[in-house]
C-alpha beads as a LAMMPS data file, in Angstrom:
LAMMPS data file: protein, C-alpha beads

470 atoms
469 bonds

1 atom types
1 bond types

-500.0 500.0 xlo xhi
-500.0 500.0 ylo yhi
-500.0 500.0 zlo zhi

Masses

1 110.0

Atoms # bond

1 1 1 -18.000 31.962 -11.536
2 1 1 -19.758 28.563 -11.394
3 1 1 -23.277 28.213 -12.947
4 1 1 -25.200 26.499 -10.234
5 1 1 -28.768 25.225 -10.280
6 1 1 -31.178 26.829 -7.809
7 1 1 -31.715 24.740 -4.829
8 1 1 -34.941 22.767 -4.054
9 1 1 -36.898 23.477 -0.848
10 1 1 -35.151 20.523 0.733
11 1 1 -31.678 21.986 -0.012
12 1 1 -30.905 19.576 -2.790
13 1 1 -29.567 20.622 -6.223
14 1 1 -31.528 19.400 -9.282
15 1 1 -29.971 18.277 -12.484
16 1 1 -29.610 20.896 -15.195
17 1 1 -31.283 19.825 -18.392
18 1 1 -29.488 20.393 -21.658
19 1 1 -32.494 22.296 -23.057
20 1 1 -32.635 24.681 -20.059
21 1 1 -28.928 25.219 -20.394
22 1 1 -29.226 26.207 -24.063
23 1 1 -32.150 28.400 -23.251
24 1 1 -29.985 30.477 -20.845
25 1 1 -27.193 30.531 -23.338
26 1 1 -24.837 28.168 -21.381
27 1 1 -22.873 25.110 -22.821
28 1 1 -25.147 22.082 -22.546
29 1 1 -22.435 20.152 -20.707
30 1 1 -22.460 22.256 -17.575
31 1 1 -23.370 20.332 -14.351
32 1 1 -22.267 17.400 -12.424
33 1 1 -21.603 13.963 -14.172
34 1 1 -21.162 10.701 -12.326
35 1 1 -19.602 7.300 -13.603
36 1 1 -19.538 4.150 -11.538
37 1 1 -17.043 1.867 -13.418
38 1 1 -16.502 -1.570 -12.468
39 1 1 -13.212 -3.646 -12.538
40 1 1 -12.582 -7.097 -11.101
41 1 1 -15.839 -7.144 -9.296
42 1 1 -15.220 -3.842 -7.453
43 1 1 -17.304 -0.841 -8.288
44 1 1 -15.710 2.597 -8.132
45 1 1 -16.981 6.159 -8.569
46 1 1 -15.707 9.070 -10.668
47 1 1 -17.129 12.625 -10.739
48 1 1 -16.646 15.521 -13.157
49 1 1 -18.194 18.929 -12.604
50 1 1 -18.356 21.148 -15.658
51 1 1 -18.737 24.915 -15.006
52 1 1 -17.901 28.387 -16.308
53 1 1 -14.517 29.559 -15.240
54 1 1 -15.460 33.260 -14.786
55 1 1 -13.637 34.345 -17.920
56 1 1 -16.088 33.013 -20.432
57 1 1 -14.338 29.608 -20.709
58 1 1 -15.290 26.152 -19.655
59 1 1 -13.502 24.058 -16.937
60 1 1 -13.975 20.609 -15.497
61 1 1 -13.143 19.633 -11.814
62 1 1 -12.411 16.021 -11.117
63 1 1 -13.242 14.189 -7.929
64 1 1 -12.435 10.559 -6.786
65 1 1 -15.191 9.596 -4.153
66 1 1 -13.590 6.170 -3.253
67 1 1 -10.625 8.092 -1.761
68 1 1 -12.731 10.950 -0.375
69 1 1 -10.746 13.121 -2.768
70 1 1 -12.825 16.019 -3.974
71 1 1 -11.819 18.714 -6.518
72 1 1 -8.433 17.081 -6.949
73 1 1 -7.870 18.572 -10.491
74 1 1 -9.266 21.310 -12.583
75 1 1 -8.776 21.073 -16.409
76 1 1 -9.657 23.412 -19.371
77 1 1 -12.383 22.101 -21.513
78 1 1 -12.758 22.275 -25.240
79 1 1 -16.042 21.260 -27.076
80 1 1 -15.515 19.615 -30.533
81 1 1 -18.675 18.306 -32.246
82 1 1 -19.245 14.930 -30.499
83 1 1 -16.093 15.206 -28.318
84 1 1 -15.386 16.950 -25.044
85 1 1 -11.705 17.416 -24.377
86 1 1 -10.512 17.828 -20.856
87 1 1 -7.028 19.241 -21.621
88 1 1 -5.991 16.346 -23.949
89 1 1 -8.276 13.593 -22.504
90 1 1 -11.246 13.005 -24.844
91 1 1 -14.841 12.159 -23.776
92 1 1 -17.196 11.143 -26.530
93 1 1 -20.814 12.107 -26.619
94 1 1 -23.305 9.176 -27.009
95 1 1 -26.744 9.210 -28.451
96 1 1 -28.238 8.446 -25.052
97 1 1 -26.719 11.627 -23.656
98 1 1 -23.931 9.972 -21.753
99 1 1 -20.194 10.675 -22.080
100 1 1 -17.848 7.830 -22.709
101 1 1 -14.073 7.372 -22.360
102 1 1 -11.406 5.200 -20.778
103 1 1 -9.917 6.255 -17.501
104 1 1 -6.571 7.893 -18.283
105 1 1 -3.269 6.261 -17.086
106 1 1 -2.592 9.274 -14.915
107 1 1 -5.423 8.079 -12.579
108 1 1 -5.498 4.419 -13.405
109 1 1 -2.209 2.714 -14.328
110 1 1 -2.049 -0.497 -16.605
111 1 1 -5.728 -1.307 -16.869
112 1 1 -7.925 0.095 -19.598
113 1 1 -11.147 0.623 -17.651
114 1 1 -14.221 2.037 -19.612
115 1 1 -15.991 5.044 -18.226
116 1 1 -19.594 6.088 -18.805
117 1 1 -20.626 9.437 -17.301
118 1 1 -24.241 10.461 -16.828
119 1 1 -25.766 13.683 -15.475
120 1 1 -26.493 13.683 -11.846
121 1 1 -27.435 16.266 -9.106
122 1 1 -24.659 18.089 -7.566
123 1 1 -22.760 15.853 -5.208
124 1 1 -22.017 17.087 -1.753
125 1 1 -18.692 15.788 -0.373
126 1 1 -18.961 13.563 2.660
127 1 1 -16.726 14.001 5.569
128 1 1 -15.139 10.861 6.916
129 1 1 -16.591 9.622 10.116
130 1 1 -14.222 9.960 13.055
131 1 1 -13.139 6.890 14.957
132 1 1 -15.236 6.553 18.103
133 1 1 -13.469 3.624 19.699
134 1 1 -11.517 4.145 22.995
135 1 1 -8.099 5.639 22.827
136 1 1 -5.316 3.426 24.199
137 1 1 -2.516 4.556 26.421
138 1 1 0.972 3.147 26.113
139 1 1 2.239 0.795 28.835
140 1 1 5.607 2.216 28.070
141 1 1 7.474 4.314 25.502
142 1 1 11.133 4.319 24.652
143 1 1 12.614 7.044 22.395
144 1 1 15.274 5.478 20.164
145 1 1 16.161 8.805 18.600
146 1 1 15.614 7.933 15.010
147 1 1 12.676 7.034 12.770
148 1 1 11.553 3.411 12.890
149 1 1 10.310 1.912 9.627
150 1 1 11.575 -1.672 10.135
151 1 1 8.895 -4.073 11.340
152 1 1 9.315 -5.265 14.869
153 1 1 10.003 -8.860 16.062
154 1 1 9.337 -10.418 19.485
155 1 1 10.681 -13.688 21.000
156 1 1 11.137 -14.908 24.551
157 1 1 9.926 -11.668 26.047
158 1 1 12.275 -9.468 23.920
159 1 1 11.300 -6.929 21.263
160 1 1 13.897 -6.474 18.462
161 1 1 13.712 -3.174 16.533
162 1 1 15.850 -1.539 13.977
163 1 1 16.054 2.195 13.156
164 1 1 17.156 4.652 10.536
165 1 1 20.440 5.420 12.634
166 1 1 21.399 1.761 11.958
167 1 1 20.880 0.599 15.399
168 1 1 19.278 -2.749 16.351
169 1 1 17.867 -2.572 19.845
170 1 1 16.778 -5.553 21.920
171 1 1 14.334 -4.281 24.565
172 1 1 12.448 -6.010 27.470
173 1 1 8.898 -6.521 26.276
174 1 1 7.546 -5.810 29.742
175 1 1 9.379 -2.599 30.383
176 1 1 11.070 -1.356 27.271
177 1 1 14.473 -1.504 29.107
178 1 1 17.439 -2.069 26.887
179 1 1 19.197 -5.540 26.918
180 1 1 21.717 -4.762 24.151
181 1 1 22.276 -2.751 20.948
182 1 1 24.129 -3.565 17.646
183 1 1 25.382 -0.860 15.321
184 1 1 25.056 -1.631 11.597
185 1 1 26.686 0.578 8.964
186 1 1 23.420 2.234 7.799
187 1 1 19.721 2.415 8.307
188 1 1 17.715 -0.811 9.214
189 1 1 14.572 -1.031 7.181
190 1 1 14.131 -4.831 7.410
191 1 1 12.200 -6.668 10.127
192 1 1 14.687 -8.800 12.106
193 1 1 14.247 -12.522 11.765
194 1 1 14.668 -14.453 15.034
195 1 1 15.326 -18.195 15.384
196 1 1 16.546 -20.239 18.426
197 1 1 20.066 -20.098 17.142
198 1 1 20.548 -16.608 15.650
199 1 1 18.966 -13.272 14.762
200 1 1 19.290 -12.058 11.173
201 1 1 19.119 -8.384 10.285
202 1 1 19.547 -6.728 6.798
203 1 1 20.890 -3.227 6.715
204 1 1 21.019 -0.521 4.087
205 1 1 24.809 -0.820 4.216
206 1 1 24.385 -3.808 1.962
207 1 1 25.009 -6.480 4.584
208 1 1 23.070 -9.316 6.318
209 1 1 24.188 -9.687 9.883
210 1 1 23.822 -12.925 11.964
211 1 1 23.865 -12.155 15.609
212 1 1 23.384 -13.992 18.927
213 1 1 19.861 -13.324 20.085
214 1 1 20.911 -13.165 23.808
215 1 1 23.801 -10.652 23.528
216 1 1 23.769 -9.146 19.986
217 1 1 27.318 -10.487 19.391
218 1 1 28.186 -10.854 15.683
219 1 1 28.265 -14.451 14.414
220 1 1 28.996 -13.634 10.758
221 1 1 28.068 -11.020 8.189
222 1 1 27.436 -11.457 4.406
223 1 1 27.732 -8.697 1.716
224 1 1 24.614 -8.533 -0.420
225 1 1 25.253 -5.350 -2.194
226 1 1 28.500 -3.535 -2.960
227 1 1 27.070 -0.049 -2.245
228 1 1 24.876 1.327 0.483
229 1 1 21.230 1.847 -0.462
230 1 1 20.321 5.289 -1.594
231 1 1 16.906 6.240 -0.344
232 1 1 15.265 9.401 -1.586
233 1 1 13.188 11.073 1.218
234 1 1 9.429 10.842 0.900
235 1 1 7.994 13.907 -0.968
236 1 1 11.332 14.718 -2.651
237 1 1 11.722 14.590 -6.480
238 1 1 12.290 10.941 -7.680
239 1 1 11.090 9.328 -4.403
240 1 1 10.234 5.646 -4.947
241 1 1 8.311 5.091 -1.796
242 1 1 10.651 2.186 -1.081
243 1 1 10.004 2.235 2.655
244 1 1 11.265 -1.189 3.603
245 1 1 13.919 -3.750 2.855
246 1 1 13.828 -7.493 2.497
247 1 1 14.071 -9.597 5.622
248 1 1 15.710 -12.966 5.768
249 1 1 13.663 -16.058 5.271
250 1 1 15.129 -19.102 7.021
251 1 1 14.105 -22.428 5.505
252 1 1 15.922 -25.444 6.676
253 1 1 19.738 -24.761 6.356
254 1 1 19.237 -21.943 3.871
255 1 1 18.570 -18.265 4.140
256 1 1 16.719 -16.409 1.274
257 1 1 16.789 -12.673 1.053
258 1 1 16.267 -10.043 -1.517
259 1 1 18.454 -7.102 -2.299
260 1 1 18.241 -3.436 -3.250
261 1 1 20.101 -4.250 -6.577
262 1 1 17.410 -6.788 -7.478
263 1 1 19.246 -9.991 -6.644
264 1 1 17.614 -12.872 -4.624
265 1 1 20.310 -14.538 -2.509
266 1 1 20.389 -18.113 -1.160
267 1 1 22.953 -18.315 1.697
268 1 1 24.207 -20.973 3.954
269 1 1 22.488 -20.500 7.372
270 1 1 25.503 -21.337 9.417
271 1 1 28.179 -19.392 7.576
272 1 1 26.465 -16.871 5.415
273 1 1 28.334 -18.302 2.324
274 1 1 26.319 -17.745 -1.008
275 1 1 24.867 -20.770 -2.644
276 1 1 23.279 -19.054 -5.655
277 1 1 21.718 -15.721 -6.751
278 1 1 18.866 -14.891 -9.035
279 1 1 18.623 -11.426 -10.740
280 1 1 15.438 -9.498 -11.067
281 1 1 15.594 -6.266 -12.996
282 1 1 14.990 -3.980 -9.964
283 1 1 14.950 -3.745 -6.216
284 1 1 13.448 -6.493 -4.165
285 1 1 11.876 -4.849 -1.295
286 1 1 9.638 -7.488 0.127
287 1 1 10.665 -10.615 1.967
288 1 1 10.742 -13.980 0.095
289 1 1 8.225 -16.693 0.668
290 1 1 8.420 -20.301 -0.064
291 1 1 6.492 -23.646 -0.324
292 1 1 9.757 -25.586 -0.102
293 1 1 9.795 -26.277 -3.846
294 1 1 9.991 -22.655 -5.101
295 1 1 10.833 -19.259 -3.626
296 1 1 8.495 -16.363 -4.475
297 1 1 9.421 -12.701 -4.647
298 1 1 8.094 -9.382 -6.087
299 1 1 10.217 -6.696 -7.628
300 1 1 10.046 -2.933 -8.433
301 1 1 10.391 -4.145 -12.061
302 1 1 6.749 -4.980 -11.851
303 1 1 7.084 -8.817 -11.849
304 1 1 6.313 -11.603 -9.434
305 1 1 8.836 -14.434 -9.714
306 1 1 8.936 -18.076 -8.752
307 1 1 12.470 -19.421 -8.426
308 1 1 13.603 -23.043 -7.844
309 1 1 14.539 -23.224 -4.185
310 1 1 17.466 -25.485 -4.749
311 1 1 19.007 -24.217 -8.062
312 1 1 17.839 -20.601 -8.178
313 1 1 16.531 -21.059 -11.658
314 1 1 13.388 -19.118 -12.699
315 1 1 10.272 -21.273 -12.773
316 1 1 7.927 -18.622 -13.951
317 1 1 7.220 -14.866 -13.757
318 1 1 3.947 -12.873 -13.827
319 1 1 4.035 -9.348 -15.182
320 1 1 1.829 -7.084 -13.159
321 1 1 2.737 -3.767 -14.963
322 1 1 3.770 -1.754 -11.938
323 1 1 6.076 -2.087 -8.881
324 1 1 5.578 -4.985 -6.536
325 1 1 6.949 -3.962 -3.077
326 1 1 5.189 -6.352 -0.720
327 1 1 5.874 -9.862 0.598
328 1 1 4.089 -12.755 -0.977
329 1 1 1.588 -14.910 0.924
330 1 1 1.645 -18.559 0.001
331 1 1 -1.604 -20.175 0.804
332 1 1 -3.627 -23.085 -0.596
333 1 1 -1.478 -23.431 -3.688
334 1 1 -1.700 -19.710 -4.380
335 1 1 0.724 -16.774 -4.213
336 1 1 -1.123 -13.755 -2.884
337 1 1 0.656 -10.409 -3.452
338 1 1 -0.227 -6.653 -4.012
339 1 1 0.891 -4.460 -6.840
340 1 1 0.906 -0.729 -7.656
341 1 1 -1.490 -1.680 -10.338
342 1 1 -4.126 -1.264 -7.552
343 1 1 -4.476 -5.139 -7.561
344 1 1 -4.134 -7.765 -4.902
345 1 1 -3.348 -10.877 -7.017
346 1 1 -3.735 -14.559 -6.338
347 1 1 -1.462 -16.505 -8.635
348 1 1 -1.225 -20.330 -9.089
349 1 1 1.892 -21.308 -7.199
350 1 1 2.751 -24.023 -9.715
351 1 1 2.153 -22.130 -12.945
352 1 1 1.976 -18.306 -12.223
353 1 1 -1.441 -18.091 -13.758
354 1 1 -3.937 -15.627 -12.364
355 1 1 -6.558 -17.344 -10.152
356 1 1 -8.364 -14.321 -8.798
357 1 1 -7.687 -10.580 -8.027
358 1 1 -9.168 -7.948 -5.819
359 1 1 -9.093 -4.386 -7.023
360 1 1 -8.444 -1.261 -4.875
361 1 1 -9.806 1.780 -6.611
362 1 1 -7.163 4.458 -7.108
363 1 1 -4.727 2.883 -4.602
364 1 1 -1.431 1.051 -4.539
365 1 1 -1.275 -2.134 -2.462
366 1 1 1.950 -1.617 -0.421
367 1 1 0.909 -3.760 2.532
368 1 1 1.626 -7.575 2.632
369 1 1 -1.167 -10.021 3.347
370 1 1 -1.403 -12.177 6.508
371 1 1 -3.543 -15.246 6.521
372 1 1 -5.413 -16.761 9.415
373 1 1 -8.208 -19.447 9.150
374 1 1 -8.302 -18.998 5.500
375 1 1 -8.723 -15.189 5.485
376 1 1 -6.230 -12.779 4.209
377 1 1 -5.784 -9.429 6.011
378 1 1 -4.083 -6.606 4.033
379 1 1 -3.761 -2.929 4.040
380 1 1 -3.230 -0.532 1.111
381 1 1 -2.161 3.036 0.533
382 1 1 -4.202 6.066 -0.715
383 1 1 -7.430 4.176 -0.355
384 1 1 -6.687 3.930 3.421
385 1 1 -8.379 0.615 3.522
386 1 1 -7.632 -2.527 5.518
387 1 1 -9.510 -5.434 3.906
388 1 1 -10.389 -9.026 5.003
389 1 1 -10.498 -11.229 1.982
390 1 1 -11.232 -15.000 1.554
391 1 1 -7.789 -16.322 0.564
392 1 1 -9.413 -18.990 -1.613
393 1 1 -11.627 -17.066 -3.887
394 1 1 -10.955 -13.343 -3.263
395 1 1 -14.372 -12.582 -1.760
396 1 1 -14.389 -9.511 0.551
397 1 1 -15.424 -10.249 4.141
398 1 1 -15.066 -6.687 5.452
399 1 1 -13.280 -3.461 4.893
400 1 1 -12.277 -0.545 6.992
401 1 1 -11.332 3.070 6.190
402 1 1 -8.455 3.620 8.588
403 1 1 -8.076 7.343 7.921
404 1 1 -4.375 7.064 7.024
405 1 1 -1.987 5.135 4.928
406 1 1 -1.802 1.449 6.134
407 1 1 1.474 0.568 4.246
408 1 1 2.709 -1.951 6.853
409 1 1 2.002 -5.657 7.432
410 1 1 -0.867 -6.348 9.874
411 1 1 -0.273 -8.435 13.028
412 1 1 -2.994 -10.953 13.275
413 1 1 -4.094 -12.936 16.381
414 1 1 -7.066 -15.273 17.096
415 1 1 -9.328 -12.245 17.974
416 1 1 -7.695 -9.016 16.495
417 1 1 -5.857 -7.393 13.629
418 1 1 -3.259 -4.713 14.500
419 1 1 -2.018 -2.279 11.852
420 1 1 -0.588 1.224 11.913
421 1 1 -1.147 4.160 9.557
422 1 1 1.049 6.907 8.270
423 1 1 -0.119 10.557 8.157
424 1 1 0.575 12.635 4.996
425 1 1 0.494 16.372 5.113
426 1 1 -0.634 18.585 2.191
427 1 1 -2.073 15.692 0.248
428 1 1 -5.200 15.674 -1.880
429 1 1 -7.145 14.030 0.996
430 1 1 -6.411 14.009 4.686
431 1 1 -4.263 11.220 6.032
432 1 1 -3.946 10.687 9.774
433 1 1 -1.687 8.443 11.810
434 1 1 -2.665 5.969 14.266
435 1 1 -2.295 2.336 15.614
436 1 1 -5.468 0.438 15.302
437 1 1 -6.799 -2.760 16.939
438 1 1 -9.603 -4.336 14.830
439 1 1 -11.967 -7.116 15.510
440 1 1 -10.842 -9.857 13.375
441 1 1 -14.326 -11.157 12.431
442 1 1 -15.970 -7.741 11.715
443 1 1 -13.360 -5.107 11.192
444 1 1 -14.790 -2.981 14.055
445 1 1 -12.193 -0.760 15.755
446 1 1 -11.712 -1.979 19.266
447 1 1 -9.290 0.799 20.191
448 1 1 -6.848 3.151 18.547
449 1 1 -3.772 5.270 19.422
450 1 1 -3.767 8.445 17.330
451 1 1 -0.388 10.142 16.673
452 1 1 -0.303 13.984 16.168
453 1 1 1.813 15.495 13.401
454 1 1 5.219 16.470 14.860
455 1 1 5.978 20.030 13.764
456 1 1 6.064 20.368 9.934
457 1 1 6.700 16.641 9.155
458 1 1 5.441 15.658 5.738
459 1 1 4.934 12.099 6.970
460 1 1 4.527 10.719 10.427
461 1 1 2.949 7.829 12.360
462 1 1 3.282 4.133 12.299
463 1 1 5.213 2.864 9.229
464 1 1 6.650 -0.142 11.089
465 1 1 4.769 -3.413 11.138
466 1 1 3.468 -4.351 14.542
467 1 1 4.552 -7.395 16.471
468 1 1 2.530 -9.223 19.223
469 1 1 3.971 -10.608 22.350
470 1 1 2.280 -13.379 24.480

Bonds

1 1 1 2
2 1 2 3
3 1 3 4
4 1 4 5
5 1 5 6
6 1 6 7
7 1 7 8
8 1 8 9
9 1 9 10
10 1 10 11
11 1 11 12
12 1 12 13
13 1 13 14
14 1 14 15
15 1 15 16
16 1 16 17
17 1 17 18
18 1 18 19
19 1 19 20
20 1 20 21
21 1 21 22
22 1 22 23
23 1 23 24
24 1 24 25
25 1 25 26
26 1 26 27
27 1 27 28
28 1 28 29
29 1 29 30
30 1 30 31
31 1 31 32
32 1 32 33
33 1 33 34
34 1 34 35
35 1 35 36
36 1 36 37
37 1 37 38
38 1 38 39
39 1 39 40
40 1 40 41
41 1 41 42
42 1 42 43
43 1 43 44
44 1 44 45
45 1 45 46
46 1 46 47
47 1 47 48
48 1 48 49
49 1 49 50
50 1 50 51
51 1 51 52
52 1 52 53
53 1 53 54
54 1 54 55
55 1 55 56
56 1 56 57
57 1 57 58
58 1 58 59
59 1 59 60
60 1 60 61
61 1 61 62
62 1 62 63
63 1 63 64
64 1 64 65
65 1 65 66
66 1 66 67
67 1 67 68
68 1 68 69
69 1 69 70
70 1 70 71
71 1 71 72
72 1 72 73
73 1 73 74
74 1 74 75
75 1 75 76
76 1 76 77
77 1 77 78
78 1 78 79
79 1 79 80
80 1 80 81
81 1 81 82
82 1 82 83
83 1 83 84
84 1 84 85
85 1 85 86
86 1 86 87
87 1 87 88
88 1 88 89
89 1 89 90
90 1 90 91
91 1 91 92
92 1 92 93
93 1 93 94
94 1 94 95
95 1 95 96
96 1 96 97
97 1 97 98
98 1 98 99
99 1 99 100
100 1 100 101
101 1 101 102
102 1 102 103
103 1 103 104
104 1 104 105
105 1 105 106
106 1 106 107
107 1 107 108
108 1 108 109
109 1 109 110
110 1 110 111
111 1 111 112
112 1 112 113
113 1 113 114
114 1 114 115
115 1 115 116
116 1 116 117
117 1 117 118
118 1 118 119
119 1 119 120
120 1 120 121
121 1 121 122
122 1 122 123
123 1 123 124
124 1 124 125
125 1 125 126
126 1 126 127
127 1 127 128
128 1 128 129
129 1 129 130
130 1 130 131
131 1 131 132
132 1 132 133
133 1 133 134
134 1 134 135
135 1 135 136
136 1 136 137
137 1 137 138
138 1 138 139
139 1 139 140
140 1 140 141
141 1 141 142
142 1 142 143
143 1 143 144
144 1 144 145
145 1 145 146
146 1 146 147
147 1 147 148
148 1 148 149
149 1 149 150
150 1 150 151
151 1 151 152
152 1 152 153
153 1 153 154
154 1 154 155
155 1 155 156
156 1 156 157
157 1 157 158
158 1 158 159
159 1 159 160
160 1 160 161
161 1 161 162
162 1 162 163
163 1 163 164
164 1 164 165
165 1 165 166
166 1 166 167
167 1 167 168
168 1 168 169
169 1 169 170
170 1 170 171
171 1 171 172
172 1 172 173
173 1 173 174
174 1 174 175
175 1 175 176
176 1 176 177
177 1 177 178
178 1 178 179
179 1 179 180
180 1 180 181
181 1 181 182
182 1 182 183
183 1 183 184
184 1 184 185
185 1 185 186
186 1 186 187
187 1 187 188
188 1 188 189
189 1 189 190
190 1 190 191
191 1 191 192
192 1 192 193
193 1 193 194
194 1 194 195
195 1 195 196
196 1 196 197
197 1 197 198
198 1 198 199
199 1 199 200
200 1 200 201
201 1 201 202
202 1 202 203
203 1 203 204
204 1 204 205
205 1 205 206
206 1 206 207
207 1 207 208
208 1 208 209
209 1 209 210
210 1 210 211
211 1 211 212
212 1 212 213
213 1 213 214
214 1 214 215
215 1 215 216
216 1 216 217
217 1 217 218
218 1 218 219
219 1 219 220
220 1 220 221
221 1 221 222
222 1 222 223
223 1 223 224
224 1 224 225
225 1 225 226
226 1 226 227
227 1 227 228
228 1 228 229
229 1 229 230
230 1 230 231
231 1 231 232
232 1 232 233
233 1 233 234
234 1 234 235
235 1 235 236
236 1 236 237
237 1 237 238
238 1 238 239
239 1 239 240
240 1 240 241
241 1 241 242
242 1 242 243
243 1 243 244
244 1 244 245
245 1 245 246
246 1 246 247
247 1 247 248
248 1 248 249
249 1 249 250
250 1 250 251
251 1 251 252
252 1 252 253
253 1 253 254
254 1 254 255
255 1 255 256
256 1 256 257
257 1 257 258
258 1 258 259
259 1 259 260
260 1 260 261
261 1 261 262
262 1 262 263
263 1 263 264
264 1 264 265
265 1 265 266
266 1 266 267
267 1 267 268
268 1 268 269
269 1 269 270
270 1 270 271
271 1 271 272
272 1 272 273
273 1 273 274
274 1 274 275
275 1 275 276
276 1 276 277
277 1 277 278
278 1 278 279
279 1 279 280
280 1 280 281
281 1 281 282
282 1 282 283
283 1 283 284
284 1 284 285
285 1 285 286
286 1 286 287
287 1 287 288
288 1 288 289
289 1 289 290
290 1 290 291
291 1 291 292
292 1 292 293
293 1 293 294
294 1 294 295
295 1 295 296
296 1 296 297
297 1 297 298
298 1 298 299
299 1 299 300
300 1 300 301
301 1 301 302
302 1 302 303
303 1 303 304
304 1 304 305
305 1 305 306
306 1 306 307
307 1 307 308
308 1 308 309
309 1 309 310
310 1 310 311
311 1 311 312
312 1 312 313
313 1 313 314
314 1 314 315
315 1 315 316
316 1 316 317
317 1 317 318
318 1 318 319
319 1 319 320
320 1 320 321
321 1 321 322
322 1 322 323
323 1 323 324
324 1 324 325
325 1 325 326
326 1 326 327
327 1 327 328
328 1 328 329
329 1 329 330
330 1 330 331
331 1 331 332
332 1 332 333
333 1 333 334
334 1 334 335
335 1 335 336
336 1 336 337
337 1 337 338
338 1 338 339
339 1 339 340
340 1 340 341
341 1 341 342
342 1 342 343
343 1 343 344
344 1 344 345
345 1 345 346
346 1 346 347
347 1 347 348
348 1 348 349
349 1 349 350
350 1 350 351
351 1 351 352
352 1 352 353
353 1 353 354
354 1 354 355
355 1 355 356
356 1 356 357
357 1 357 358
358 1 358 359
359 1 359 360
360 1 360 361
361 1 361 362
362 1 362 363
363 1 363 364
364 1 364 365
365 1 365 366
366 1 366 367
367 1 367 368
368 1 368 369
369 1 369 370
370 1 370 371
371 1 371 372
372 1 372 373
373 1 373 374
374 1 374 375
375 1 375 376
376 1 376 377
377 1 377 378
378 1 378 379
379 1 379 380
380 1 380 381
381 1 381 382
382 1 382 383
383 1 383 384
384 1 384 385
385 1 385 386
386 1 386 387
387 1 387 388
388 1 388 389
389 1 389 390
390 1 390 391
391 1 391 392
392 1 392 393
393 1 393 394
394 1 394 395
395 1 395 396
396 1 396 397
397 1 397 398
398 1 398 399
399 1 399 400
400 1 400 401
401 1 401 402
402 1 402 403
403 1 403 404
404 1 404 405
405 1 405 406
406 1 406 407
407 1 407 408
408 1 408 409
409 1 409 410
410 1 410 411
411 1 411 412
412 1 412 413
413 1 413 414
414 1 414 415
415 1 415 416
416 1 416 417
417 1 417 418
418 1 418 419
419 1 419 420
420 1 420 421
421 1 421 422
422 1 422 423
423 1 423 424
424 1 424 425
425 1 425 426
426 1 426 427
427 1 427 428
428 1 428 429
429 1 429 430
430 1 430 431
431 1 431 432
432 1 432 433
433 1 433 434
434 1 434 435
435 1 435 436
436 1 436 437
437 1 437 438
438 1 438 439
439 1 439 440
440 1 440 441
441 1 441 442
442 1 442 443
443 1 443 444
444 1 444 445
445 1 445 446
446 1 446 447
447 1 447 448
448 1 448 449
449 1 449 450
450 1 450 451
451 1 451 452
452 1 452 453
453 1 453 454
454 1 454 455
455 1 455 456
456 1 456 457
457 1 457 458
458 1 458 459
459 1 459 460
460 1 460 461
461 1 461 462
462 1 462 463
463 1 463 464
464 1 464 465
465 1 465 466
466 1 466 467
467 1 467 468
468 1 468 469
469 1 469 470
């Protein structure tokens, strides 16, 4: 049974004083404690509530307000002189009455972030505000019969979309009517790359296909991996959350593409013949980016790499400390890319040195940044945030809580930002699915298209990156 302070007349809960707690024979630690740690210029919040467990013991319940995640874990507490042990995580009593520690790696990977907890009144969880913008209605809908994770591409009035059945469909943008389909040997998780001469699509069967955009006829195929990609379903044991595959980057007469086996390939654009490969230590899920001199990639091995565009030799690497699954943005001499360290990083394109970083409290950065007029627009994961950031210095322009997991790459026009979210069932905080249209200057939601959970699905919604037609 929790020991709770009597409420004031206005309904608020006062702070228990240590003296009062001792007077009633209760441990002086009981009550709510709040820390507001800061990292990379971003302030977070961390809450612990100590209370009796009803059996004479003491327990601590942890909340993560930046995620809207309340009472996410309850741990047994042991008092030892000047230490308070939450299971095996130690807090140290300080002379000023605070409790100090470092956020544990189970909550914050890589970074050692100091924590200073102080007593506070009981904190009432705040419900997220529902989106009040108008709900959009589709102009058309076409059922492809299989989940769609691959980002969409558009060109000349045609929408190109790959699905988990291994089918690439070319649809009329105006009506959704089919023009042609192409059957690959396994799921397509990579966004198709469209040029005037060819369409390139990467399949989980380990092949890159070059197709005629008008008919879907095969021009050539190149083997990137000897075995099909094994993808562990989301929510299953061992899942890596590798939602996507690398798309083809066409630069001059060369195609650059990353592989599931960690190799970066440079291929002849006309024939698919390999020119060179570069080996990272793990999967390359994002699409390469280039500034003509170097090619940039991130890897599940936790590194961002710069590779000479002509020779394939490594120019530099930056170790983030956790998986990097997004596509780099090259802008203003910087390589901007997210990591599962909760960082959006801006690295010097020539040297790989850190220029600036933007920190997402308690959230991977799965989304890839898109730049327009010097502003980078990028989603996240658990934080549910889409953020507009000055691409030169990392200053935040605006942020929006989308209410779901915005894993995909936003589509950005002169006036709007379009991004989808994935719903997650049974998670520590509610995640809902929708497609959102945001004002590019303010982040205000202009309209949204909510998607209900189908049956007992664990994940649903918009995992694919949106494309914009004329």
